[in-house]
N, C-alpha and C positions, 0 to 999 in steps of 0.2 A: 554397385553393391545392392543386393536385395534387402529392403527394409526388414522383411520378415526374419532375416538371419541374424539381426542385431540382438546380442545377448548380454546380460549384465555380468560383469566380472567382479567388481568390487565398488565400494563407496568410500571416498575419503572426505572427512569433515574436519575443517580447521577453524579454530576460533581466533578472531582478530578484534582489536579494540582501536577505534579511531577517535581523534579529538574533533569535536564539532567546531566549525568556524564561527557559528552563531549558536551558542549553547541554548538548550531548551529551558525556558523559564515559563512554566505553566502553573495553574492553580493547584494541581495535584503532584507535581514533581519538577525538580530542576535536574537537568542532565547535561553533563559536559563530555562524558565518554560514551561513545556509541559502539555497542557490540555487534559483530556480524559473524555468522557461521558460513564459511565458504564450502560449497558442496561440489565434489567432482564425482559424477557417476561414470565409471570407467567400464567400457564394453570390451568383450573378447575381440571385437573387430578393430579396436584401437580408437574408436570415436569416444570423446568425452563430453557428456552433457554437464552443463554448469548451471548452478543457481546459488542464491544466498538467502539467509534468513536474518532478520533484524529483531532479536528477542527483547529489546529494551534494556534488560538488566544483565550485567555480566555473569552473575551467578547462575542464571537460567541455562547458560551454555553447558554447564556441568551435566545437565540431564539430557539436553538435546543432542549433543555430539555422540554419546554412546547409543542413543536410540537410532540415529542415522547409521552408525556403524553396524548395529544389529540388523537393520534392514538389508545392508549389503550382504551379510552372512546368510540371512534367511532367503533372499531372493537371488542368490548366485545361480547363474545358469538360466535364469528366466528370460524369456523374450521381452524386448523393450516394447511393451504395449501399455502406455501410461494409465489407461482406465483400469486395466487388470492389476497393475502394480499398486495403484491407488487403493483398490478394494482389498487386495491381499494385505497391504501394510496396515490399513485401518482395522481389519478384522483380527490381525495379530495382537492388537492392543484393546480388543473389545472389553476385556474385564476391568480395565482401568478407565474406560469411557472414551467416547469419540471426540470429545472437545478438549480444550486446553492444550497441554503440551503434546498430546497424541496427535491432534490435528495439525499442529505446527510442524512436527517432524514429518508427517505424511505430505504436507504441502511442499516442503523443501525437496523431498524425493520426487514429487510429481513434476515440479517445475524443471528439475534437471532431466527427467525422463523425456519430457516434451522437447527440450533443447536438443537432446541426443537424437531423437527421432527426426527432427527437422534437419539436423546436420547430415544424417544418413541419407535423407532425400535430396540434400543439396539445395534447400530453399529456406528463406526466412520463415520463422514460425507463423507469422500472419498469413503467408502464402499456403503453408501446410494446412492451416485452419480454414482456407477457402477465401481469403481476402487478398489484398495487395499491399505492397510497400508504399507508404505515403506518410504525410505529416499528421500529427495528432495535437489538438489544441490543449494547452496546459496552463495552469496557474502556478505562480511561484509560492511555495510553502516553506521557504528556507528561513524565515525570520518572523518579525512582527510579534514578538513575545510580550510578556507582561512587563513592559518598561515604560518610562515616562513618555508623555506625548511628543516632546521634541525629539526623543530618541527614535521612536517608531516612525515619525514623519520623515526623518533623514533616511532611516532604513528602507522605507517604502520606495523612495526614489532610487536607491541603489538596487533594490530587488527588481523593480520595474525594468531598469536598464540592463540587468544581467543578461536578458534574452529578449528584449522587446516585448515584455509581457503586457497583456491587456487585463490580467486578473491577478489578485494577490489574496492570500489568507492572513488574517490577523487573529490573535488570541485574545479572549476576554476572560474576565473573572477576577479583576482587581478587587482589593478590599472594599472599595467604594464604587458603587454603580456609576457615580458621576465621573470617576476617573476613566471608566470604560468609554463613556460618551465622549470625553475629551480626547481620548486616543483616536476614536473614529473620526472626529472632526479634524484632528491634526493631520491624519493620513489623507483625508479628502482634500484638505487645503494644499497638501504637498503634491499630490498626483492628479488631482482633478476628478471630475465626475464621470469621465469616460472609462475609468478603470473599474472593473467589477471587484467588489470586496466580499469575501466569504469570511464569516466569523465562527470561531471554534472556542467553546467553553471548556473543552477537554474533560467533560463529566464533573466539573468542579462545583456545581450548585445542588442544593436540595430543591425539591419541587416548589416550595414556597418562594425561594429566591428566584428560581427560574421563571415563575409566573410574573413576578415583578420586573425582573431585568429584561426578559424577552419582550414584554409589552413596551418597555421604555425604548427599545431599539427597533421596534416593529416598523417605524416609518423612516428608518435610516437608509433605505435603499440597498440593503444587503442582498447578495445573491442567495444566501442561506444562513441559517443558524444551526450550528453543528454541535451535537452531543452536550446540551446544557446540563443534563442530569446523568446519573449512573446508567450505563448502557442497558442493563436488564430491567429497568423500570418501565416496562411497556405501557402500563396504565398511565404513568405520568406523560409519556410521549403521546399517547392518544389524546390526552387533554390539551397538551401544547399544540399539537398539529391542528386540532379543531379550533382553537382560539386565535391562533396567530395568522397574519397575512403572509409573513415571510416564510418561505419553505423551510421545513425541518429536515435536516440531513443527519442520517445515522448509518451504521453498517460496518464500520471498521472492526466491530466486535461480534459480527455474525460468525459463528462457528458452523460453517456449512450452509448449503442452500436452504435447508428447512428453516433456519433462523430467519432468513430473509423472507421466506414465504409467510411465516407466522407474523412478522412485523407488517407486511403488506395486508394480510387478512385483517389485522387489528386496526388498520389505518393509523399506524403509529408514526408515520413519516410521509414526506412528500418526495424525497430523494433518497437514493442509497449509494453507499461508497464502500464496497467490501475491501478488506485487506487480504492480500494473497496468502499470507501465512495462516490465516484463520478461515478463510472461505474454502480452502482446499486446493490452492495452487491454480493451475490452468484448468484442470478438470472441474474443480469446484466452481470456478468462475463461469465456465460454460454452462453449467447447470443453473447457477444463479441468474445468469444473463437471460436465459430462456424464460424464467419466472418474471423478471423485471420487464422484459420485452412484452410478454403477454399482458401484463398489467399496465403497460405504457408509462412506467416509472423511469425517469432519467437516472443513469447509472454512471457514477464517477469512480475513480480508483483511489486507493490509499497506499502510499509508499510504493516500492518496487517499480520505478518508472520504466525500466527496460522491458520487462515482461508485460507490464501494463499497456505499453504502447501497442504491442502486437495484438492483444486481445481486444483493445478498443477499436481496432480496424474491422473487427467482425461482430461487434456488439450492437444489437439493434437500437438500443436507446442510449448509446454512448453520449456522455455529457462532458465532463472535464477530467483530465489527467492531472493528478497531484505531482508537481515536480519538486523533488528533493534530491540534492546531489551528494547525499551523505556517504554513498558507497563509491563515489568517483575516485578517491585516492588509491583504491586497490584495483581499479580497472585499467586495462591496457589502453582502451579507446572509449572513454565516456561518450555517451550520446550527446548530440549537439542540439542546442536550442537557438532559434532565431525567429523573430516576429511572433513570439508567443507560441511557437509550434515546436514540438519535439519531433526530430527527424529520425526515422528508423533506418539503420544502415542496411544496405542491400547485400547481406552476407548470410550464409546458412545459419539456422538456429536463431537464438535470441540476440546474439551479437555481443556477448560478454566473455572476456578472457581476463585472467588475473595478471596483474603486474606483480610478478613474483618477488621482485626486490622490495616493493612496498609491503607485500604480505609478510615477508620475513621481518621487516622492521616493526610490524604491528602485531606479531603473534602474541597470543595471551595464554597464560596458564589457566586451565579450567578449574 
């Protein structure tokens, strides 16, 4: 089949809600129910590109599902050229802005379009992008929430052993700073010094708290300190990055590659970790990766481990893949983890197909 002949027929978007095995307990939110929007980009040739979105709150799906369906109507008959579809979809929402829900909807479309194109070529996405199938190093981000030290210590052992992980992420931001320190020490005692630990405050501190708390943990041997303050306070991040020895990690709230460029120009961070639904899907990631590569800034992923694994294989400054298995219940064949490595299946596209029985059991009213 000629790739150039692939044309968009329709887009189907379905809302599902899953129960988290380890509920999110963070400074800014507690989450037990995890929403996903499953996207099927159906082509006239019968190839279906698939992707999903994870919009955090169930009510957000009421706005995103119609937006995706509108893209299907607007782009019907268009050739599957992801960069062109990306630009057309963005510009159709120009008057409500390029960020927020607009970018999230475009990102879902983009990831599905790249999956369809790779399937039409008969190769994995990483191969279509110029790379090869292989393993990607990952850290386990499925737990270590704001719980008692003895709880997170036990959790750390379980998380390490889920896939032979050599790195874990813990969350900080307890009411007392001393309790955060106690959690770090408990995890270290449980899993040893050879495990890398990443710490995430989930934007839960104001700048004054962040200055105090980040200095308190600056000698704890952490791989990075992630988002201690609200994501758009770049002035605060400039100060933190300048003062701390531990690398500052931000980026999951970059809406497009220009946000990443601005943060690097300002020296607001040492590391970046874009989120696929905000950076602009695969197309947005590729643009952002070029900027990070030119600056020599290590680049990690946020959520979406399946598509993340493919792009990490061709990212110049690829650092860590964030492993979360939250979408696994609705996938036919979830990705495999062993020895701390995520293994890309050698199949056309991204390699995700829906478990329709599970989808039916978790469908949500929007």
